[in-house]
N, C-alpha and C positions, 0 to 999 in steps of 0.2 A: 855645383855646375849650374850655369844659367839655363833657364828653360829653352831658350833658343838653341843652345848647344845640345841639350838632351834631345830635343825634337830632331835635330840634324842627325844625330847618331841612330835614333830609332828608325828614321827613314832610310838609312843606309844598311843597317844591320837587320832590321825586321824585329819581330817579337814572337817568342815562343809562348804558346797558349797552354792554359791548364786543361785538364779533362773537362769537357762540357760541350755546350752547343752554341758558343759565341759565333755569331754569323758575320759574314763580311761579303765583299764583292770580289768575284773571281775573273770577270771579263768586262768588256765595254769598249767604248770608243777611244778612251784615253790610256795613257801609260801608268795606270794605277791598279792596285788590287789591295784588299785588306779591309779594315774598319776604322771608324773615327771615334776618338775619345776626347773628352775634356781633360786637360792636364794643366794644372796650375792656372795661369792666366791666358792659355791659348788652347786652340783646337788642333788636333793632329790626326791625320790619317796614316796608319801604320801597316806595312805589309806583314802577313803572317801565313800566306799559303805557299809561297815559293820555297824550293828545297833549300836554298842558302840560309833561310831563317833558322834552320835547325842548329846552326853554329853560332847563333847570336848570343851574346852575354846577357841580353835582356829577356826577362820572362814575367809572366803574370801569375798571381795566385788570387783566388777568390776571397772576399772579405765576409761572406755570409749574407751580404745584401746585394744590391745591383752593382756595386763598385768593385775595383780590383786594386791590389797592391802591385806596383812595378818594382822589379828587382833587378839589380846588376850583379850577376853571380850570387853571392851570399848577402848582399847589402840592399836593404830596402831603400828605394830611391823616391818614390812619388806615389800618390793616390791617383787612380785613373777611373773615369766614369764613361762607360760606353754610350754613345749617342745613337738612339734608334727611335723611330716613330712609335706612336701608340700601337699596341699589339694588333688591333684589328684594322689599321689603316691600309696596309698593303693588300689585305684580303677583301676589301670592298671592291665592288664592280661598277664599271661604267654603265651608262644606259644601254650600250650595245653589247654588254656581257663580258668585257675584258677586265681582269683584276688590275687594280691600280699599279701594282708592282710591275706589270708589263708595259705600262704607259710612261711612268716616271718614277725616279728614286730621290730620296732625301739625301743630299750630300752635306757633309759637315754639320753645322748647327742649325742653319736656317735657309738652305738653298734647295729648291726643287729643280732637278735636272733630268733632261730627257734627250735621247738621240732620236730626232724626228724621223729621219729616214736611215734605216739600218743597213742599207746597201752601199757599197763603194765600188765604183766601176774599176778603179785601179787595183783593188784586191782581186777582181775577176781577171784582170790582165796581167797578174803577177808583178805589178808595179806599186803595190800598196806599201804602207809603212810597216816595217818588220816588227815594230813594238806594239802595234795596234791590234786589239781583239774585237773590233767592231762586229764582225760576223759570227764570232764564237757564241755571243749571247743569243743570237738568233738560232743558231744550229742547236743549242741546248734547250731551246724552247722558253727562254727566260724573258723574251720580249716579242713584239710583233714587228713586221717589216716597216710599216708606215703608220705614223700617229696622225690622226686627223685633228683639225682645230677644236672641234666640239669635245673630243676625248680629253685633250690637254686642258681645255678650259674647266671642265668638270673636276678633274683631279687637282688642278691648281687651286681652284676655289675652295675645295675641301681641305687642301694641305695648309691653308691659312690657319685652320684650327690647331695645326701642329706647330705653329710659330714661324712658318715660312715667311721670309721678308723679301726674297729675290729669286729670279728665275734664270735658268741656263738652258739654252737650246743648242745642242750640237747636231751635226748631221754627217752622213756619208756623202759621197759625191755622185751625182747623177750624170749620165751622158749629156743631157741638155741642162746647162747651168741655169737658164732662165726659168725653166720649170721648177728647179730646185729652190731658187730664190723666191719665186712666186708662192710656192707652198710654205716656205719658212715665214714669209710675210703674212700669209693668211692666218698661220698659227699665232704669230705675234699679236695681230689685230684682235683675235679671239681672246687671247690671254689678257691683254690690256683692258678689253671691255669687261672681262669677268673678274679681274683682280686689281687692276690698276698698279701692279707691282713693276719695279724696274726689271729689265730683261737684257741679258747678254746672249748674242748669237755667235756661235763659232762655226766657221766654214772655210773651205779652201778658197783662196782669193779668186774671184772671177776675172776672166780675161777682159770682159766688158765692164769697165769701171762704173758705167751707168747703172749697173745692177745694185751697186752700193746704195745709190739714192733711193731705190725701192725699199730696201731694208730700213733706211733712215725714216722715210715717210710712213712706214708701217708702225713705227714706234719703238724701234730698237734703241736702247739707251747706251749700250757699249758693245763693241765688236771685237771678236777674237779672230785674228788671221795668223795662224801658227806656222812658223817656219821650221820649228822643231830643233834644228841644229844650225849654228853659225859657221859651220865648216862645209864647204862644197863637197869634199871627198866623202864625208859622213853622209851627207844628204843623198849623194849618188848611190851609196851602198844601202842605206836604210830607208830612204824616202824618195825614190826616183821621180815620182810625180811632182814633188815639190822642188827637186833639183832642176827640173825642166824650167821652172820659173826663175830660179837662181836668186842670188843676193840682190842684184840690181832690180830684178822684177818685184821682189818683195818691198824694197825701199820705195818703189814707185807707187805700189798699191797702198802701202802704209801711209804715204804722204797724202794721197787722195782721201783716205779714210779719216786722217786727223783733221783735214779741212772740214769734214762733216760732223765729226764727234768731238773734236777738241783734244788737247793734250791729256794724256793719262786715261782716255776712255777707249783707246785702241790698244789691244794687248796681243801678246804672242808667247806661246809656250816655247821655252828653251830647255831641252833635255840634256843634262850633263851625264857623262859616263858612256857615251857611244863611240869613244876613240877620237874625240875632236882635238884640234890644236888649241891649247888653252890661251896662248897669247892672241891668236886671231879672234877667238871668241870674245875675250875681254875687250879687245879693240872695237869689235862690232856691237857689243853691249852698249858701249859709250855712244856709238852712232845712233842706235835705236832710241836712247833717251834724248839725244839731241833732236831727233825727229818728232818726239812726243809720244813714242810707243812705250808701253810698260812691258818690260821683259819678265814674264812670269817663269822664273828659273826653278826647275825641279830636277831631282836625281832620277835617273833611269829606274823604273819600277818594272822589272821583268814579269810578264804575265803568263801563267801556264797556258800552253796551247799555241803560243806565238813562236816565231823563229828565234827569238831572244830569251826563251824561257829559262835557259841554263846560264845566261850571262850574269855576272855579279854587278850590283849597283856600284856607283863611285864611292870612294872613301869619304868619311865624314870631314877629314881635313881638307880635301879638295872642295867639298861643298861649302865649308865655312869660308874658305878663301874667296869663292865666287860670290857668296852671299854678301860678305863684308864689302867687296868691291862694288857690287851692284847697288847695295843700299846707299853707299856714298854717292854714287852717280845720281840715284833718284833724289837724294836730299839736295844736291846741287841743281838738279833739273826741276825741282819744285813739284815732284810727283810722288804719290804714295798709294799703297794698296787700299788704304782706308777710304780714299776718295773715288775708287772705282764703283760705278753705280750698281753692278751686278756680276755674278759669275765667279770664276775661280779666284781672282784676286781678292774679292770681297770675302769669299768663303775662307781662304788662307789655310785650309786643312792640309793640302798636299805639298806645300812648300814652306820652309822656314824663312824665306826672304822677308815676308812682312814682319816677322818677329825681330829680324836684324834691323829692319827699318825703324822699329819702335825705339832703338837706341840711336841710330845714326841720323834719322830725319829731323829736321828743324821744323816743328809744327808751325804752320802759318798763324800769325796773330790777326784775328778777325775782330773788327769793331763795327758797331752800328750806332749812328747818331744823326741828329739834324744837321743840315748844311750850316757852315759857319761863315761864308763869305761869297762875294760875287764870282770869284774864280771857281769855287766849288759848284756854284750854280751853273756856270758855263760848261763844266765837265759833266754834270748831270744831264744837261740838254744834249750834249754831244753824244753821250751813251745812248740816250733815248732815241735820238735821230738814227744812230747806227742800227738799233734794234727794230724800231717801228717803221722807219722809212727805208733804209737800205736793205735790211734782212727780210722783214715781213711784208713790206710794200703796202702797209695800211694807209699811209699818208704820202702825199707827193713830195713836199719840201720839208715840212716840219710837223711835229705832233703837238706843238705848243698851243694852248688855248687860254681862255679867260680865267680858268681856275688856278692856273700856275701862279698868278699874282698873290693870291691869298692862301695857297696851300702851304702845308708843312712838308718839306722835302727831306726824307731820310736817305742816308747814304751808307753803304757797307764798304769797308776798306779791308783789304788783305795785305799785310806787310806794307802799310801806308800807300797802297795803290787802290784807287776808287774802282770798285768792280760791280757795284749794284746800286739801284735806287728804287724808291717807291714814294708816292705822294699821298696825302690825305688832307681833306678839307671839310669844313662845316657845310652841310647842305640846307637843312631846314629843321627847325624845332627839335633839336637834340640828335638829329640824324647826321652822321659823318660818312663820307664816301672815301674809299680808297682807290688807287689806280695807278697806271703807268709803271707797273712792276717791270723792271729791266735788269738783266744780269749779263755781264760780259760773257761771251761764248766759252772762254777758257775756264770759267769758274762755275758752270752750271750744275756740277755735281759736288760742289764743295759745301753744301748747306747754306749757301748765301740767300737764295729765295725764301726758304722757310724762316730764316733769321729776320729778314726784312719785313715779312708779313706778320710775324709774332710781335715785332717791335712796334709796327703800325697799330696793331690791336691794342697794345699797352698804352701807346700815346693817345689813342682815341678815348680810352677809358680815363686817362689822366685829365682829358679835356671835358670830362663829364658827358660823354656821348651816351645816349640811351639806345642807339642802334649804330652798328658799323657794317656798311655793305660795300660791294664793288661789283662792277660789270666785268665779267670774266669770259675770256674766249672759251668756246665750247671744249676745245682739246685740253684745257687746263682745269676742268671741273674736278677730276680725280685728285689732283694735287691739293686743291682747297678742301675737298672732303676729308682727306687724310689729316688735314691741320685742324679739323673740327668745325669747319664752316658747313653751312647747308644751302641747298638750292631753294630759292623762294618760289619758283614756278614762273617767273617773269623772264621773257626773252625779247631781245631787239637787235637790229642791225646797227653796228657801229663801223664806219668806214667800209661798209660792204661786207662785213663779217659778222656771223651770229655770235652774240654775247649772252651769257646767263647772269641774272642777278643773284649773287651769293651773299650770305649774311654770316657774320662772326658772332654777333650777340645782339 
């Protein structure tokens, strides 16, 4: 059996546990419960608390170390290794006295996730989502009602020692949406300053689309706007607050979000197994991909204590059908989970869709080289004009200067489309300078910028540079620090904007 098929079956049937103290998640803001394991070449979150799990053909036996054997009835199938933070991580306390476990949890292999505000106005009005356990965690004393920026920054900074590479902020819904977005933004800014890690925010779409811009300016790298089901009847029954926005309303807000974050960086949970019309759902999955929205398809995961706690998940055969169909759509739409900057899609533990993508998707062929002709030079200048003149407003008509004539211009191409550029030139006595790093908005989370910078460093070395430096906009400092550059201490205004002098070697 392929790993992707095994993962699909485990998430529909669940997993019977051996006697012991294997811990997992019982509640929370999303439709999930259970624990996460490394299995083969993938990560899988498997349910094991719900009652239906007792009838699963899959079960675990201990191996005498920290790993387990996975069995299908009497046949050993796979070795599984539970993923958990260091024993003392959750027991550490923030400066104001709260255990880390009440502030944020490690999801999957390398994601730190938190529900910033544990209240949902719709739950209080009996209009909340029937599958959501957001307030159960609060009632059980497992978390606190509101996480503050300094608390999240402290826990996130420490979590990097546990191998965390991206962050996820979910939230309940407040009566005043601007207050909700402003608090999320404050948390994002604090996290960016303390860690520099990519962040996904997941929230109910705001009626005022201008609030999306506040999140973007705060530093949110990818946005989750979850419709949950693509069937209006299901929404009305199980998520009435989202049904009030409707399919058309979600399309409108997704379109606005894609303008800000680009294709593939706006995501939406799609829960299968709620009684949806399959044909309508498949048709609308196609529309989502056309809009540039990544549909994070998951099976229903009934959580104890919710209205749906006794409902069964969808069959593995249904999920395989939907996964295969969606993976093909994503391949044709040039999107994949591996390019999502942060959050659930990048984590991939709660859905087998990314595993089906690994088979279906045609990986983009990315190359980086120096320009070859005048036509490419013109394309480079057009891309730079789009970024530095039209988008950033650093220059009035053109960003071209006297260094362009003697500079070496690198270009990055994806499937033969020019999507990025950077230049480098000799400055003085072995010193080379880099600059004008520009990437097409649709490709800013595809690893294009790091590829260009690394190639520029290599090319400077090939030209016997003793130093390679660049004036970098202040907000891009963390990006260069993560690539191994350092700040020299010099600053200056370029085109009215503060730049820092960074050095590679």
